C-alpha positions in Angstrom: 96.0 81.6 76.7 97.7 84.7 75.3 101.3 85.1 74.1 103.8 87.8 73.9 104.9 88.1 70.3 108.3 89.6 69.5 108.1 90.6 65.9 110.8 92.0 63.5 109.6 95.2 61.8 108.7 94.4 58.2 109.6 97.6 56.2 112.7 96.9 54.0 115.8 99.1 53.5 116.0 102.0 52.6 112.6 103.0 54.0 113.6 101.5 57.4 117.4 101.3 57.3 117.8 99.9 60.8 114.6 97.9 61.2 112.9 97.5 64.6 111.0 95.3 67.0 107.3 95.2 67.9 106.0 93.5 71.0 102.3 92.4 70.9 100.1 90.5 73.3 97.6 88.4 71.5 95.9 85.0 71.5 96.5 84.0 67.9 98.6 84.9 64.9 95.5 86.3 63.2 94.8 88.6 66.1 98.4 89.9 65.9 98.0 90.6 62.2 94.7 92.4 62.8 96.2 94.6 65.5 99.2 95.5 63.4 97.4 96.0 60.1 95.0 98.4 61.8 97.7 100.5 63.4 97.9 103.9 61.7 101.6 104.6 62.4 102.8 101.6 60.3 103.2 101.9 56.5 100.2 100.2 55.0 102.2 99.7 51.7 103.9 96.7 53.3 100.9 95.0 54.8 101.7 91.8 52.8 104.9 91.5 54.8 103.3 91.5 58.3 102.0 87.9 58.5 105.3 86.2 57.4 107.0 88.1 60.2 104.2 87.2 62.7 104.7 83.5 61.8 108.5 83.8 62.4 108.1 85.8 65.6 109.2 84.4 69.0 106.1 83.6 71.0 106.3 83.5 74.8 103.3 82.2 76.7 101.9 84.5 79.4 101.0 83.0 82.8 98.5 85.8 83.6 95.6 87.3 81.6 96.5 90.5 79.8 94.6 92.7 77.3 95.5 92.2 73.7 97.4 95.0 72.0 100.7 96.5 70.9 102.8 96.8 74.0 105.9 98.5 72.5 107.2 99.4 69.0 110.7 100.5 68.3 111.1 101.1 64.6 113.5 103.4 62.6 
């Protein structure tokens, strides 16, 4: 079963003064990490901060089958 992950953006102040939220559909924490770490638009200098935020993310089970991927990203 897949989940909707609601993840806090991981780039610290002052590079990302206001933060952000990233919504991802995935089956496991590892799959979320892989999707986020491969995304070109995120700063790869902070890759070590992704997994801790994935582990703290709110996870909502989905009742239907959806394709894995980043659904929405709002970051500043």
